N, C-alpha and C positions, 0 to 999 in steps of 0.2 A: 504494500500500500504506500504510494508516494506520500510523503509528508509535506514536502516543499518542492517547488520548481526552482530554477535559478531566480535570483532577485530580478534580473532583466525580464524573464518570462512572466513572473508574477506581476510586475509593474505594467508590462505591455498589455496583459490581459485586462487590467483595470482601466487603462487609458484608452485602448482601441477596441471598438466593437468588433465582433458581436459580443454584447454583454449578456450575462444571465438575466432573466426577467427581473429578479429582485434587485440587481444592481442598476438596471435601467430605470426601475421605479424610484430607486434612491436618487439617482441623478435628476430625474424629473422633478422630485420634491425640492432638490437643491437649486434647480435651474432658475427659480424665481428670485433667489437671493444672490446668485453668482452669475454675472454677465458673461463669464468665460465658458459657461456650459450651454451647449445647444444639442440636446439629445437627438433631434431629428437629423442634424448634420453629423452626428457621431462624434461630437466634441465634448470633452469634459475638462475640468481644471485639475491641476496637480493636487491641490488640497482635497478635492472631492475624491479623486482616484485613490489617494493614500488612505482616506477614511474608509472607502469601500473595500480596499485591500485588507485593511485591519479587520474589518467585519468578516470578510471571507476567511482569513487565516484563523481568527478566533473560532468561528463556526467549525472549520475543518479540524482544528486541534481538539475541540471539545468532542466532536463526533468520533475522531480517532481514539481519544482517551476512553470513551464509552465502549467502543467496539473492542479495544484492546483489553479492557477489564472483563468484558464478556468472554472473549476468547481465552483469557487466562483462567477464568473460572471453569471453562470447558476442558481444560487440560492442554491447551495449545502452548507451545514455547514461543516466546517473543524475543526478538532482538532487532537492533538497528543496523542497517548496512547503508552507509552513506546517507542519502536523504530518503530512505525507504524503511518502513516498518515491515519486518518479515515475521509471519506467523507460520509455525510448522507443527505437524502432528503426524504420527504414523497411522495412516488410515487409507482405504481406497477412496478416490475422489467422490464417488457417488455417496458413500456412507458419510464422508466428511460434510458434503453439502446438505444431506438430510439432517445431520446434527446441527449444522448452522441454522437451518430453517426452524427446527424444533426449538432452538434457543432464542429465536427472534433476531438473529444476527445477520442472516443472509441479506435482508433488505438494506439495513444500514451499510453493510459491506459493499453493496452495489454503488453506494454514493462515494466511496473512498478507494475502491479497488479497480484494477483493470478487469474488464468483463470479457467473458468468452463469447462465442458465436450465439449462444442461447440467451445471453443477457444476464448470466449469473456470474458471481466472482470467479475469476480464473484461478484454478487450482493446478499446481505444478507437481509433477512426480519428482522425487529425489533422483539425481543423476544415477544411472545404473539400475533403476527400478522401472516397473511399468505401472 
C-alpha cells in the first residue's frame, strides 16, 4: 500500500486537474475568497492546493492506520519498504481475500491499495511460491 508519492507528484496532483470530487468542491468553496482560483479553468492557488494536500494526506494516513490495525489484529505482519506499507501473511490469495472481506477490511483496502483486474486489493505470492 503506497503511503506517499514523491513530494512533486503529491503537489502536482493538488495543483493540476483532474481533481477528486471532494477537492474540486473544496476549491469551489474557496474560489469566492481567493481570486487566484478558477475551478472551471482548472486553476487553483498554492495556499489552497497545500491545504487540500494536507487534507488528502491526513485522510490517507488515518485510513492506512485503521487498515493496518485491522490487518495486525488478523495476524498479518506489517513492515515499511521505502514509501510503501507491506502486509504479509501465509495464506492462499482466495482465502486471504475472504478473511479480509469477513473482517471488513477489503473495502477500505481498495481505497489505499493497488487493485487487481477484478477491482479487489492485489495480493502477491511470495517469490518461489504459487
